[in-house]
C-alpha positions as CSV (number, residue, x, y, z in Angstrom):
1,M,27.4,-17.6,0.9
2,Q,24.6,-15.9,-1.2
3,G,23.1,-19.2,-2.1
4,L,22.0,-19.9,1.5
5,W,20.8,-16.3,2.0
6,G,18.8,-17.0,-1.5
7,D,17.6,-20.2,0.0
8,L,16.6,-19.2,3.7
9,N,14.8,-16.0,2.0
10,R,13.0,-18.9,-0.3
11,E,11.9,-20.9,2.8
12,I,10.5,-17.7,4.7
13,L,8.5,-16.8,1.6
14,G,7.0,-20.1,1.0
15,Y,6.3,-20.1,5.2
16,Y,4.1,-17.1,4.8
17,W,2.2,-18.0,1.5
18,I,1.3,-21.5,2.9
19,M,0.5,-19.3,6.4
20,S,-1.5,-17.1,4.4
21,A,-3.2,-19.8,2.8
22,L,-4.2,-21.6,6.0
23,E,-5.5,-18.7,7.2
24,G,-7.7,-18.1,4.3
25,Q,-5.6,-14.9,3.5
26,P,-4.1,-13.6,0.6
27,W,-0.6,-13.4,0.2
28,V,1.6,-11.3,-2.1
29,P,4.9,-11.4,-2.8
30,F,7.2,-8.4,-1.5
31,V,8.7,-6.2,-4.6
32,P,10.0,-2.9,-3.6
33,S,7.7,-0.3,-5.2
34,N,9.5,2.2,-7.7
35,T,9.6,5.5,-5.7
36,D,9.7,7.6,-8.9
37,I,6.0,7.2,-10.0
38,V,4.8,6.9,-6.7
39,R,6.5,10.2,-6.3
40,E,4.9,11.6,-9.0
41,A,1.7,10.3,-7.9
42,F,1.9,12.1,-4.6
43,R,2.5,15.4,-6.4
44,Y,-0.2,15.1,-8.4
45,I,-2.7,14.4,-5.3
46,G,-0.9,17.3,-3.4
47,L,0.2,14.6,-0.6
48,G,1.2,17.1,2.7
49,R,0.9,17.8,6.0
50,D,-2.9,17.5,6.0
51,D,-3.1,13.9,5.1
52,V,-2.9,10.8,6.8
53,F,-1.3,8.0,4.9
54,Y,-1.7,4.7,5.1
55,D,0.7,1.7,3.2
56,L,-1.4,-1.5,3.2
57,G,1.4,-3.9,2.7
58,C,4.4,-2.1,3.2
59,G,7.4,-4.4,2.8
60,D,10.4,-2.6,3.9
61,G,8.2,0.8,4.5
62,R,9.8,2.7,2.0
63,I,6.7,4.5,0.6
64,A,5.6,5.7,4.1
65,V,9.0,7.0,4.8
66,L,8.5,8.7,1.2
67,A,5.3,10.7,2.5
68,A,6.7,11.3,5.9
69,G,10.1,12.6,4.9
70,E,9.7,14.2,1.6
71,F,5.9,15.0,1.5
72,N,5.7,16.2,5.6
73,V,2.9,14.0,5.7
74,K,0.7,14.0,9.5
75,R,0.8,10.6,9.9
76,A,2.1,7.4,8.0
77,V,0.9,3.9,8.7
78,C,2.8,0.8,7.2
79,V,1.1,-2.3,7.6
80,E,3.2,-5.4,7.3
81,K,2.3,-9.1,7.9
82,N,5.5,-10.5,7.2
83,P,7.5,-9.9,10.8
84,R,10.7,-9.5,9.4
85,L,9.5,-7.1,6.8
86,A,7.7,-5.2,9.6
87,E,11.4,-5.1,11.5
88,K,13.1,-3.9,8.1
89,A,10.4,-0.8,7.6
90,A,10.9,-0.1,11.4
91,R,14.4,0.0,11.0
92,R,14.3,2.1,8.4
93,V,12.0,4.3,10.1
94,K,14.7,4.9,12.9
95,E,17.2,5.1,10.6
96,E,15.5,8.4,8.9
97,R,14.4,9.7,12.2
98,L,10.7,9.5,11.2
99,E,9.7,7.5,14.6
100,G,7.2,9.9,15.7
101,K,5.7,10.6,12.2
102,V,5.5,6.5,10.8
103,I,4.1,3.8,12.7
104,V,4.8,0.3,11.8
105,L,2.1,-2.4,12.4
106,N,2.9,-6.0,12.0
107,A,-0.5,-7.1,11.6
108,N,-3.3,-8.1,8.9
109,M,-4.1,-5.6,6.6
110,F,-7.5,-7.1,6.7
111,Q,-8.0,-6.2,10.3
112,V,-6.4,-3.0,10.5
113,P,-9.2,0.2,10.6
114,V,-8.2,2.9,8.0
115,T,-11.2,5.0,9.0
116,D,-8.8,7.8,9.7
117,A,-7.0,7.7,6.5
118,T,-6.7,10.2,3.6
119,V,-4.5,8.3,1.1
120,V,-4.2,4.6,1.2
121,Y,-1.5,3.2,-1.0
122,L,-1.6,-0.4,-2.7
123,Y,0.8,-2.2,-4.5
124,L,-1.0,-6.0,-4.6
125,L,-2.6,-8.0,-7.2
126,T,-5.9,-7.5,-8.7
127,S,-7.6,-10.3,-6.9
128,V,-6.1,-8.8,-3.1
129,N,-7.1,-5.1,-4.4
130,E,-10.8,-6.7,-4.7
131,M,-10.9,-8.3,-1.6
132,L,-10.1,-5.1,0.1
133,K,-12.5,-3.2,-1.8
134,A,-15.3,-3.8,0.3
135,K,-13.2,-2.5,3.3
136,L,-12.1,0.5,1.6
137,D,-15.5,1.3,1.1
138,R,-16.6,0.9,4.4
139,E,-14.0,2.8,6.3
140,L,-13.2,5.5,3.9
141,G,-14.2,9.1,4.4
142,Q,-15.6,10.8,1.2
143,G,-13.0,12.0,-0.5
144,A,-10.0,9.7,0.3
145,K,-7.6,8.9,-2.1
146,V,-6.6,5.5,-2.9
147,L,-3.2,4.6,-5.1
148,S,-2.4,1.3,-6.9
149,L,0.7,1.0,-8.1
150,D,0.2,-1.3,-11.5
151,F,-2.9,-3.1,-10.3
152,K,-6.4,-1.8,-10.8
153,V,-9.1,-2.2,-7.9
154,P,-12.1,-3.7,-10.5
155,G,-15.5,-2.3,-10.3
156,W,-13.8,1.3,-9.7
157,T,-13.2,3.7,-12.2
158,P,-9.8,5.1,-11.8
159,Y,-9.8,9.0,-11.6
160,R,-6.8,9.2,-13.0
161,V,-4.3,7.1,-14.3
162,L,-0.3,8.0,-14.6
163,G,1.8,6.2,-16.8
164,P,1.3,4.4,-20.0
165,G,-1.2,1.9,-18.6
166,K,1.1,-1.0,-18.6
167,G,3.7,-2.3,-17.9
168,W,5.9,-2.9,-14.5
169,Q,6.1,-0.2,-11.8
170,K,4.8,2.3,-14.4
171,T,1.5,2.7,-13.8
172,I,-0.4,4.2,-10.9
173,Y,-4.0,4.3,-10.8
174,I,-5.6,7.0,-8.6
175,Y,-9.1,6.5,-6.9
176,V,-11.1,8.8,-5.2
177,K,-13.7,7.5,-2.5
178,G,-17.1,8.9,-3.7
179,V,-16.3,9.1,-7.3
180,S,-14.4,6.2,-8.2
181,N,-16.4,3.4,-6.3
182,I,-19.9,4.9,-7.5
183,V,-21.6,2.4,-9.5
184,T,-23.7,4.0,-12.4
185,R,-26.2,2.6,-14.2
186,H,-27.6,3.6,-18.0
187,I,-31.3,3.4,-18.0
């Protein structure tokens, strides 16, 4: 039976990879985030009740649930393109009784406005972060924070790096809009 589910999961993942490629959109495999390093980053930035939190490519929703449940953010928004993962995230939200605090959107992260976000979480790939950079520059307000697990946002300077800077699920890059995204030129 395990073999059947493994084959089915590979087929589902293959379908979303092909559909993303046909739509000209990036595809990132679902890998659950290490909540220990994310929790450390949340503590460092002082995530709390005044924050509106977005997880772009939220997978099973664990990070948004952490933000809402443990850090009591005003609102958390999970954005997940894969309907099966979005359903899984919605079930998790319901199980944790966070329906009023966590919204799960089965949508393309490039098409969901993040203008009200104070914190955005990414566990994508460097190439996808680069594609999102213009959207984040355009839509985020000054002082909004972007946390990226393992993968940098090319062209931005991290405000802080938590962790060793290398290794799988051990490093969070913290960016601040208005600081990290400013390009300086030396004269």
